[in-house]
Structures are given as C-alpha cells and as structure tokens.
C-alpha positions as CSV (number, residue, x, y, z in Angstrom):
1,M,0.0,0.0,0.0
2,R,1.2,3.5,-0.8
3,V,1.9,6.3,1.6
4,F,-0.1,9.4,0.5
5,S,0.6,13.1,0.4
6,N,-1.3,15.5,2.8
7,P,-3.5,17.7,0.6
8,V,-3.7,20.5,3.1
9,G,-0.2,20.7,4.6
10,S,3.1,18.9,5.2
11,G,3.5,15.3,6.2
12,S,2.1,12.0,5.0
13,L,-1.2,10.2,5.2
14,W,-1.9,6.5,5.6
15,F,-4.6,4.6,3.8
16,D,-7.0,4.5,6.8
17,N,-6.7,8.1,7.8
18,L,-9.8,10.2,8.4
19,A,-8.0,13.4,9.2
20,T,-4.5,15.0,9.0
21,A,-2.3,15.3,12.1
22,D,-3.7,18.8,12.8
23,G,-7.3,17.4,12.6
24,S,-8.3,18.6,9.1
25,P,-10.9,16.0,7.7
26,V,-9.8,14.2,4.6
27,A,-11.1,11.3,2.5
28,Y,-9.6,8.9,0.0
29,D,-10.5,9.1,-3.7
30,P,-9.9,5.6,-5.0
31,Q,-10.1,6.8,-8.6
32,A,-7.4,9.4,-8.2
33,R,-5.6,7.3,-5.5
34,A,-5.2,10.4,-3.5
35,F,-6.6,12.1,-0.4
36,L,-9.0,15.1,-0.8
37,P,-9.9,17.7,1.8
38,M,-13.5,18.3,0.8
39,P,-16.8,16.4,0.7
40,P,-18.9,14.6,-0.5
41,F,-17.8,12.0,2.1
42,C,-19.2,8.4,2.2
43,V,-22.5,8.3,4.2
44,N,-20.9,5.5,6.3
45,R,-18.2,7.9,7.6
46,E,-20.0,8.5,10.9
47,V,-21.3,5.0,11.1
48,I,-18.2,2.8,10.6
49,G,-15.5,5.3,10.0
50,C,-15.4,4.9,6.2
51,N,-12.8,7.3,4.8
52,W,-13.6,7.2,1.1
53,I,-15.3,9.8,-0.9
54,A,-18.8,9.4,-2.4
55,P,-20.1,10.3,-5.8
56,E,-22.6,12.8,-4.2
57,Q,-23.7,14.0,-0.8
58,G,-25.6,11.3,1.2
59,A,-24.3,8.4,-1.0
60,F,-22.2,5.4,-0.3
61,C,-18.6,5.2,-1.6
62,R,-17.6,2.7,-4.2
63,S,-16.7,0.1,-1.6
64,C,-19.7,0.5,0.8
65,A,-22.0,0.4,-2.2
66,M,-20.9,-3.2,-2.8
67,T,-22.3,-4.2,0.6
68,A,-25.9,-5.5,0.1
69,L,-26.3,-6.9,3.6
70,A,-24.9,-5.2,6.8
71,P,-24.8,-7.0,10.2
72,D,-27.6,-6.9,12.7
73,P,-26.7,-4.0,15.0
74,S,-28.4,-5.7,18.0
75,I,-25.7,-8.4,18.1
76,P,-22.9,-7.4,20.5
77,N,-19.9,-5.8,18.8
78,A,-21.5,-6.1,15.4
79,I,-20.9,-2.5,14.4
80,P,-17.2,-2.2,15.5
81,N,-16.5,-5.6,13.9
82,W,-18.2,-4.4,10.7
83,A,-16.1,-1.3,10.7
84,Q,-12.9,-3.4,10.8
85,A,-14.2,-5.7,8.1
86,E,-15.1,-2.8,5.8
87,A,-11.7,-1.3,6.3
88,A,-10.1,-4.6,5.2
89,K,-12.4,-4.7,2.2
90,R,-11.4,-1.2,1.1
91,W,-7.7,-2.2,1.5
92,V,-8.1,-5.2,-0.8
93,L,-10.3,-3.5,-3.3
94,D,-7.7,-0.7,-3.6
95,N,-5.0,-3.4,-4.1
96,L,-6.9,-5.0,-6.9
97,G,-7.6,-1.6,-8.4
98,R,-3.9,-1.4,-9.2
99,W,-4.7,-4.1,-11.8
100,H,-7.9,-2.3,-12.8
101,W,-10.3,-4.7,-11.1
102,F,-13.7,-3.2,-10.1
103,R,-12.8,0.3,-11.2
104,P,-14.9,2.2,-13.8
105,E,-12.7,1.0,-16.6
106,D,-13.4,-2.7,-15.6
107,P,-16.4,-3.8,-17.8
108,G,-17.2,-6.8,-15.6
109,T,-19.4,-7.6,-12.7
110,R,-18.6,-6.2,-9.2
111,P,-18.7,-8.4,-6.1
112,V,-21.7,-8.1,-3.8
113,F,-20.9,-8.4,-0.1
114,H,-23.0,-9.9,2.7
115,M,-21.3,-8.7,5.9
116,L,-22.9,-10.7,8.7
117,A,-22.5,-10.8,12.5
118,E,-22.6,-14.0,14.4
119,G,-25.3,-14.8,16.9
120,P,-25.5,-18.3,18.4
121,T,-24.6,-19.9,15.0
122,P,-21.3,-19.1,13.2
123,V,-21.5,-17.5,9.8
124,P,-19.9,-19.7,7.0
125,M,-17.8,-17.4,4.9
126,G,-17.7,-18.1,1.1
127,H,-18.5,-17.0,-2.4
128,A,-21.4,-18.0,-4.7
129,Q,-22.2,-16.4,-8.1
130,G,-20.6,-13.0,-7.3
131,V,-21.8,-12.8,-3.7
132,V,-19.1,-12.8,-1.0
133,T,-20.2,-13.6,2.5
134,I,-18.0,-12.4,5.4
135,S,-18.4,-13.1,9.1
136,V,-17.5,-9.7,10.7
137,A,-17.0,-11.6,14.0
138,E,-13.6,-12.6,12.6
139,A,-12.4,-9.1,13.4
140,E,-12.3,-10.1,17.1
141,P,-8.8,-11.2,17.9
142,V,-9.7,-13.9,20.5
143,L,-12.2,-15.6,18.2
144,R,-9.8,-15.4,15.3
145,A,-6.9,-16.9,17.3
146,T,-9.1,-19.7,18.5
147,R,-10.1,-20.6,15.0
148,R,-6.6,-20.3,13.8
149,E,-5.4,-22.8,16.3
150,A,-8.4,-25.1,15.7
151,L,-7.8,-25.2,12.0
152,Q,-4.0,-25.2,12.3
153,E,-3.6,-22.1,10.2
154,P,-0.4,-20.1,10.6
155,Y,-2.0,-16.9,9.4
156,R,-5.6,-15.7,9.8
157,T,-6.6,-12.0,9.5
158,M,-9.6,-10.1,8.1
159,I,-7.5,-8.8,5.1
160,G,-6.5,-12.4,4.5
161,H,-10.2,-13.5,4.5
162,M,-11.1,-10.7,2.1
163,R,-8.3,-11.7,-0.3
164,H,-9.3,-15.3,-0.2
165,E,-13.0,-14.9,-0.7
166,I,-12.7,-12.2,-3.3
167,A,-10.2,-14.5,-5.1
168,H,-13.1,-17.0,-5.5
169,M,-15.1,-14.2,-7.1
170,L,-12.2,-13.4,-9.4
171,W,-12.1,-17.0,-10.5
172,W,-15.8,-16.9,-11.2
173,R,-15.3,-13.8,-13.3
174,L,-12.4,-15.3,-15.2
175,S,-14.2,-18.6,-15.8
176,L,-16.6,-16.7,-18.0
177,R,-13.8,-16.2,-20.5
178,D,-13.3,-18.8,-23.2
179,D,-9.6,-19.0,-22.7
180,F,-9.3,-19.5,-19.0
181,L,-10.7,-22.8,-17.8
182,D,-8.5,-25.1,-19.9
183,A,-5.4,-23.3,-18.7
184,F,-6.7,-23.3,-15.1
185,R,-7.3,-27.0,-15.1
186,A,-3.9,-27.8,-16.5
187,M,-2.3,-25.9,-13.6
188,F,-4.7,-26.5,-10.7
189,G,-6.7,-29.6,-11.6
190,D,-10.4,-30.0,-12.4
191,E,-12.6,-27.8,-10.3
192,R,-15.6,-30.0,-11.3
193,A,-14.5,-32.6,-8.7
194,D,-17.0,-33.0,-5.8
195,Y,-16.4,-30.0,-3.6
196,P,-18.3,-31.1,-0.4
197,A,-16.7,-34.5,-0.6
198,A,-13.2,-33.0,-1.0
199,L,-13.7,-30.7,2.0
200,Q,-15.0,-33.6,4.1
201,R,-12.0,-35.7,3.2
202,H,-9.6,-32.8,3.9
203,Y,-11.0,-32.2,7.4
204,Q,-11.2,-36.0,8.1
205,D,-7.9,-37.1,6.8
206,G,-5.8,-33.9,6.6
207,P,-3.5,-32.9,3.7
208,P,-1.4,-35.3,1.7
209,P,2.0,-36.0,3.1
210,D,3.8,-34.1,0.3
211,W,1.5,-31.0,0.4
212,K,4.4,-28.7,1.0
213,L,5.9,-29.6,-2.4
214,R,2.7,-28.8,-4.3
215,F,0.7,-26.3,-2.3
216,L,1.1,-23.1,-0.4
217,T,-1.1,-24.2,2.5
218,T,-2.8,-27.3,3.8
219,Y,-6.2,-25.9,2.9
220,A,-5.0,-25.3,-0.7
221,S,-4.6,-29.1,-1.0
222,A,-8.3,-29.7,-0.4
223,H,-9.7,-28.8,-3.9
224,P,-8.7,-26.8,-7.0
225,H,-11.0,-24.0,-6.0
226,E,-9.3,-23.6,-2.7
227,D,-5.9,-23.9,-4.3
228,W,-6.7,-21.0,-6.6
229,A,-8.1,-18.9,-3.8
230,E,-5.2,-19.5,-1.5
231,T,-2.7,-18.9,-4.3
232,A,-4.4,-15.7,-5.4
233,A,-4.6,-14.4,-1.8
234,H,-0.9,-15.1,-1.4
235,L,-0.1,-13.3,-4.6
236,L,-1.9,-10.3,-3.1
237,H,-0.1,-10.7,0.2
238,L,3.3,-10.8,-1.4
239,T,2.7,-7.9,-3.9
240,D,1.3,-5.7,-1.2
241,I,4.1,-6.5,1.3
242,T,6.6,-5.5,-1.4
243,D,4.6,-2.4,-2.4
244,S,4.4,-1.3,1.3
245,F,8.1,-1.9,1.8
246,V,8.9,0.4,-1.2
247,A,6.3,3.0,-0.1
248,A,7.7,3.2,3.4
249,G,11.0,4.3,1.9
250,L,12.9,1.1,2.8
251,S,15.6,-0.2,0.6
252,S,17.0,-3.6,-0.3
253,P,19.6,-4.8,-2.8
254,E,16.8,-7.1,-4.1
255,L,14.7,-4.2,-5.4
256,P,15.2,-3.8,-9.2
257,S,15.2,0.0,-8.9
258,P,14.3,2.9,-6.5
259,G,10.6,3.5,-6.5
260,W,9.9,0.2,-8.3
261,D,6.2,-0.5,-8.6
262,P,5.4,-4.2,-7.9
263,Y,1.9,-3.9,-9.4
264,S,3.4,-2.7,-12.7
265,E,6.0,-5.5,-12.9
266,P,5.2,-7.8,-15.9
267,D,7.6,-10.6,-14.8
268,P,6.0,-12.7,-12.1
269,G,9.3,-14.5,-11.5
270,R,11.0,-11.2,-10.6
271,L,8.1,-10.1,-8.4
272,I,7.9,-13.4,-6.5
273,H,11.7,-13.5,-6.0
274,V,11.8,-9.9,-4.7
275,A,8.8,-10.5,-2.4
276,A,10.1,-13.7,-1.0
277,S,13.5,-12.2,-0.3
278,L,11.9,-9.2,1.5
279,T,9.7,-11.5,3.7
280,V,12.8,-13.2,5.0
281,G,14.1,-9.9,6.3
282,V,10.8,-8.7,7.7
283,N,10.3,-12.1,9.4
284,H,13.7,-11.5,11.1
285,V,12.6,-8.1,12.3
286,N,9.4,-9.5,13.8
287,R,11.4,-12.1,15.7
288,S,13.4,-9.3,17.4
289,M,10.1,-8.4,19.1
290,G,9.1,-11.9,19.9
291,L,6.4,-11.8,17.3
292,S,5.3,-14.5,14.8
293,D,6.7,-14.4,11.3
294,L,4.9,-11.8,9.2
295,Y,4.8,-14.3,6.3
296,P,5.2,-17.9,7.7
297,F,5.2,-19.8,4.4
298,V,7.7,-21.5,2.1
299,L,7.3,-21.1,-1.6
300,S,8.0,-24.4,-3.4
301,D,8.7,-24.5,-7.2
302,A,5.1,-25.7,-7.8
303,A,3.7,-22.9,-5.7
304,R,5.8,-20.3,-7.6
305,R,4.5,-21.6,-10.9
306,K,0.9,-21.3,-9.6
307,L,1.6,-17.8,-8.3
308,A,3.0,-16.8,-11.7
309,F,-0.2,-18.2,-13.4
310,V,-2.4,-16.2,-11.1
311,H,-0.3,-13.1,-11.6
312,D,-0.7,-13.3,-15.4
313,W,-4.5,-13.6,-15.2
314,L,-5.1,-11.0,-12.5
315,R,-2.9,-8.4,-14.4
316,R,-4.9,-8.9,-17.6
317,G,-8.2,-10.4,-16.6
318,A,-10.1,-7.2,-15.6
319,Q,-10.1,-6.1,-19.2
320,G,-12.2,-9.1,-20.2
321,R,-15.7,-10.2,-19.2
C-alpha cells in the first residue's frame, strides 16, 4: 500500500486516515488514488469510519455500495467488527484496483458483499455467483486466534479472509472467459471434482504427506477451487508487502530500482523473487520483538508456478468479461 501526500499541509497520510495530524478532515479518492480535503464523504463515515469519498452527498462510496447486507446491530460488537471488516475490504479493493479490477474501466461484474454478524450460530464465509459472505466476528482477535489454532492455520486476518473470498469471485469472473478454464485445469486440476466430498476428506484425513511440495497451505490441497483462492490471496499478500516496503522508503539490494512498482511488474518470477526475499528480512525483524513471522510460508517450485499463473491472469483479466 502506498503512503499518501497530505493535501492541506506537510506530512504524509496512511490509507485508513480520516484526518490529518492537525485534525483537518480528509477522504480517500480511489479513482485518483489520493486524499482530498473536501466532501462529499461516504455516508458511512459517521457509522463505521469509512474514509472514502462518495459520488454525491448522502451516497455510499464505491466500496460501501458493494455491501448489500450489513450486520444486525443488535448483536454485540457487530458495528465495530463491521467497521474493521469494511476497512479490510477497502484495502483489498484498492490493491486489486492497481490491476484495474472493479474500477470504472473494468467492464465486468462487481462483487456483492454480505457482511454478517454471528449470533449463536457461526456464519460460514464463502462465495457464490458473485456474492461474497464475510463473518464480521472474525475481526475479534480472540475468536480469530481460537479458530486459527483449531484449523492449524499459521495466518488468519480479516484482510486475509477478504483476499481469499474475493479470489473465489475473481475465479468466477475469469471462468466466463473462453480461454481461462483449460489453462486453469492444466495448472490446478479439475474444479468440477465434488467440492463437499473434497472438504469432508480434507477435514477428516488432513492434507497429503507431500503437500508442501505442491501447495502453499494445507487448505489449498483440499480442492482446486481452494488452491486457486489461497494462491491468489498469497499473490496479493506478497505484492502488497513489497509495495508497502517500497512506499515506506525502505531499501534492499533485491529491489530492481528505486521507486519500483510491484503492481506494474510484468515478470512474475522477478516479483515473486523480490517479495520472497523481503519477507525473510521482515520475518527476522518480527522475531526481534518476539512476534510470529509476518509471512510464515515457504514457496515451493510448484507454488511459484501457480503464483505466476495467477499473476498473469489477474494483471490482464479485468479487461475481459
């Protein structure tokens, strides 16, 4: 993620800022990729702290307009959890916008979000026919940590959920193209395999013994759909880690040039090599504070090939159906 200029004074702004250091209200314009000091602001600004601009006074911003169902406010912590979930959604949508997904120039369908709070029954997250369902309760760190341990996941965050579930929607968009499915099946396998049976087998028997040689995560080994979603999410992880590293003014001999833009890099091998090299260093910094690795994954040769495949399609796919 970039670091942004202050439109009314000195200093910088971060992506989630609602105001400058001196208190001047600002809002983010996702089309210009810049902060502006004037309304119209998103109507959700006072409700959930949305900091994007709207097309007109009293309207939703581009991101909030994609939310068709909001959580039940009578459920405890629903609104603050929703605010965190929407913040993660804005972050991921802006990432994807660097490759033109879901911007005005993208001729394809936008995702529709159902942002649901959990009562007595957990909300199953997922995607179906362009609709992305998110449990906003996953914004609660204790619940998220509990589920991470139960599912033996080394990484689980709201941004991670958004990237994974939106990746399913991206697959659905790309599957409408005549030239995608054969290439996908050659790389990931046949997604027509029985999905419920595959998940049942995964949770009952666990991943195959050699999963680390073929997949990024254990969950990716469950079914080609999940392999795609995990791989696409990881491509976004790695690209955004690298972009944020550059935007923060940090340097590394691995960077191709000063001010290099990872989202503009056409060579997936170069992008993945740089990103993987940077994560090793950032993991080392995290360990100095007794924290878990920022990116606790190892990229096998097979995983790198899948990442390159996803990179190719995500960079060019938004210009198709």
